[in-house]
C-alpha positions as CSV (number, residue, x, y, z in Angstrom):
1,M,0.0,-0.1,0.1
2,N,1.0,3.7,-0.5
3,D,1.8,5.4,2.6
4,Q,0.3,8.6,0.8
5,Q,-2.8,6.6,0.2
6,Q,-5.4,7.4,2.8
7,D,-7.1,4.8,5.0
8,P,-10.9,4.8,4.6
9,I,-11.0,5.7,8.5
10,P,-9.1,8.7,9.3
11,S,-7.1,8.5,12.2
12,D,-5.1,10.9,14.6
13,G,-3.0,8.0,16.0
14,S,-4.6,7.7,19.3
15,D,-5.6,4.3,20.7
16,L,-9.4,5.5,20.6
17,D,-9.0,5.8,16.7
18,L,-7.7,2.4,16.8
19,T,-10.7,1.0,18.3
20,E,-12.8,3.2,16.2
21,R,-10.9,1.7,13.3
22,A,-11.2,-1.8,14.2
23,A,-15.2,-1.4,14.9
24,A,-15.4,0.2,11.4
25,E,-13.5,-2.8,9.4
26,A,-15.7,-5.1,11.6
27,A,-18.9,-3.3,10.5
28,L,-17.4,-3.5,6.7
29,S,-16.8,-7.2,7.1
30,A,-20.1,-7.5,8.6
31,A,-21.5,-6.1,5.8
32,A,-19.6,-8.2,3.2
33,D,-20.7,-11.2,5.1
34,A,-24.3,-9.8,5.4
35,T,-24.1,-9.6,1.6
36,G,-23.3,-13.0,1.0
37,A,-25.7,-14.1,3.8
38,E,-28.7,-12.5,1.7
39,E,-27.4,-14.6,-1.7
40,S,-27.1,-17.7,0.6
41,L,-30.4,-16.8,2.2
42,A,-32.0,-16.4,-1.3
43,E,-30.9,-19.4,-2.7
44,T,-31.9,-21.5,0.5
45,F,-35.5,-20.0,0.2
46,A,-35.5,-20.5,-3.6
47,R,-34.3,-24.2,-3.0
48,E,-37.2,-24.7,0.0
49,L,-39.7,-23.1,-1.9
50,A,-39.3,-25.3,-5.0
51,V,-39.4,-28.4,-2.6
52,A,-42.6,-27.1,-0.9
53,R,-44.3,-26.6,-4.4
54,R,-43.2,-30.3,-5.4
55,Q,-44.6,-31.4,-2.3
56,A,-47.9,-29.3,-2.6
57,D,-48.1,-30.7,-6.3
58,E,-47.8,-34.2,-4.9
59,H,-50.3,-33.5,-2.2
60,W,-52.6,-32.2,-4.8
61,D,-52.3,-35.1,-7.2
62,R,-53.1,-37.6,-4.5
63,F,-56.1,-35.6,-3.3
64,L,-57.4,-35.4,-7.0
65,R,-57.0,-39.6,-7.1
66,S,-58.5,-39.8,-3.8
67,Q,-61.6,-37.9,-5.0
68,A,-61.6,-39.7,-8.1
69,D,-61.6,-43.1,-6.4
70,L,-64.2,-42.0,-4.1
71,D,-66.5,-41.0,-6.9
72,N,-66.0,-44.1,-8.5
73,A,-66.8,-46.2,-5.1
74,R,-69.9,-44.1,-4.7
75,R,-71.2,-44.6,-8.2
76,R,-70.4,-48.6,-7.9
77,A,-72.2,-48.6,-4.8
78,E,-75.2,-47.0,-6.2
79,Q,-75.2,-49.3,-9.2
80,Q,-74.8,-52.3,-6.7
81,R,-77.9,-50.8,-4.8
82,K,-80.0,-50.4,-7.9
83,E,-79.1,-54.0,-9.2
84,A,-80.1,-55.5,-5.8
85,L,-83.2,-53.6,-5.7
86,D,-84.1,-54.7,-9.2
87,R,-83.3,-58.1,-8.5
88,Q,-86.0,-57.9,-5.2
89,K,-88.4,-56.1,-7.3
90,R,-88.2,-59.1,-10.2
91,D,-88.5,-61.7,-7.3
92,L,-91.6,-60.2,-5.9
93,L,-93.3,-59.5,-9.0
94,G,-92.7,-63.2,-9.9
95,T,-94.2,-64.3,-6.6
96,V,-97.0,-61.9,-7.4
97,L,-97.6,-63.3,-10.9
98,E,-98.0,-67.0,-9.4
99,V,-100.6,-65.5,-7.2
100,A,-102.2,-63.4,-10.1
101,D,-102.1,-66.8,-12.2
102,N,-103.8,-68.8,-9.5
103,V,-106.6,-66.0,-9.2
104,G,-107.1,-66.3,-12.9
105,R,-107.4,-70.1,-12.7
106,A,-110.1,-69.4,-9.7
107,L,-112.3,-66.8,-11.7
108,A,-112.1,-69.3,-14.7
109,L,-113.7,-72.1,-12.8
110,G,-115.9,-69.6,-11.0
111,D,-118.5,-69.9,-13.4
112,K,-118.1,-73.9,-13.7
113,A,-117.5,-74.6,-9.9
114,D,-120.2,-74.7,-6.9
115,A,-119.8,-72.4,-4.0
116,A,-117.9,-75.0,-2.1
117,A,-115.2,-75.3,-4.9
118,L,-115.1,-71.8,-5.1
119,R,-114.3,-71.3,-1.4
120,A,-111.7,-73.9,-1.5
121,G,-109.7,-72.3,-4.4
122,I,-109.9,-68.9,-2.6
123,A,-108.9,-70.7,0.8
124,S,-105.9,-72.2,-1.4
125,L,-104.9,-68.8,-2.6
126,Q,-105.3,-67.2,0.9
127,R,-102.7,-70.0,1.9
128,E,-100.4,-69.2,-0.9
129,I,-100.5,-65.4,-0.2
130,D,-99.7,-66.2,3.6
131,R,-96.7,-68.5,2.6
132,V,-95.4,-65.6,0.3
133,L,-95.6,-62.9,3.2
134,A,-94.1,-65.4,5.8
135,R,-91.4,-66.2,3.3
136,E,-90.6,-62.3,2.7
137,G,-90.5,-61.8,6.7
138,V,-94.2,-60.4,6.9
139,A,-96.1,-61.7,10.1
140,P,-99.8,-60.9,11.0
141,I,-100.2,-58.9,14.2
142,A,-102.5,-60.8,16.8
143,A,-105.3,-58.5,17.8
144,Q,-108.6,-60.2,18.3
145,D,-109.2,-60.3,22.3
146,A,-105.9,-58.8,22.9
147,P,-105.2,-56.1,25.2
148,F,-105.5,-52.6,23.2
149,D,-101.8,-51.7,22.1
150,P,-101.6,-48.1,20.6
151,A,-98.2,-49.0,19.3
152,V,-99.7,-51.8,16.8
153,H,-103.5,-51.1,16.7
154,E,-105.4,-48.3,15.5
155,A,-108.6,-47.7,17.1
156,V,-111.3,-46.9,14.7
157,G,-114.2,-47.4,17.0
158,A,-115.0,-48.1,20.7
159,V,-117.6,-49.7,22.6
160,T,-118.7,-50.2,26.2
161,V,-118.4,-54.0,27.4
162,P,-119.5,-54.5,30.8
163,G,-116.8,-56.5,32.9
164,L,-113.8,-55.5,31.0
165,A,-110.9,-54.6,33.2
166,V,-108.6,-53.5,30.2
167,D,-109.2,-52.0,26.9
168,T,-109.6,-55.1,24.8
169,V,-109.8,-55.4,21.1
170,V,-113.5,-56.9,20.2
171,A,-113.2,-56.7,16.4
172,V,-110.7,-56.4,13.8
173,E,-111.8,-54.6,10.8
174,L,-108.4,-54.4,8.9
175,P,-105.5,-57.1,10.2
176,G,-102.0,-55.6,10.9
177,Y,-98.5,-56.9,10.0
178,T,-95.0,-56.4,10.8
179,L,-92.1,-56.7,8.7
180,N,-89.2,-58.5,10.1
181,G,-90.5,-57.2,13.6
182,E,-91.2,-53.9,12.8
183,L,-94.3,-52.3,12.2
184,L,-95.5,-52.5,8.7
185,R,-99.3,-51.8,9.0
186,A,-101.3,-51.3,12.2
187,A,-104.2,-53.4,12.8
188,R,-107.6,-51.2,12.5
189,V,-109.6,-52.4,15.4
190,V,-113.0,-51.7,17.6
191,V,-112.0,-51.5,21.3
192,G,-114.1,-52.7,23.9
193,Q,-114.0,-50.6,27.2
194,G,-115.2,-51.7,30.6
195,G,-118.4,-50.0,31.7
């Protein structure tokens, strides 16, 4: 260095000037390091941003695939449900057609048969219908002479009957049924009340 060249920090030769000079040099060095650190920080940020974007893209892709899988599963379940209902409907209609065929035969014989034969044919139809209903889980509700139960009986009338301790069904206007233990149709009944 040229002796004539001035230092960036002037000095008058005192120790205080040396301390100020060291502090200034440290500040310049720190400023240079900060510039390097800023570049390093920017590079680190760019790298981390790229990684985060890649992960976000991967997560978005997984999300879209999951949504598509869920939609496909819903469509398959709906299709299977529809097919099952169609099978049940076909089975039920096939059974109803069997009963309808027997009703047709009974009507055809009605003109030629006597009352006893017609009654026997209708009783046979009733047994067939009862069998079909039982196979499907339908059971009649016991109502005649049973204590009145509003959970399974619907009162359509009431009569006074001397000597009854509890309300009792004295007549069944329309039978009631359960389906697999749950109420399908309440029995419509006339209730006898003690007098």
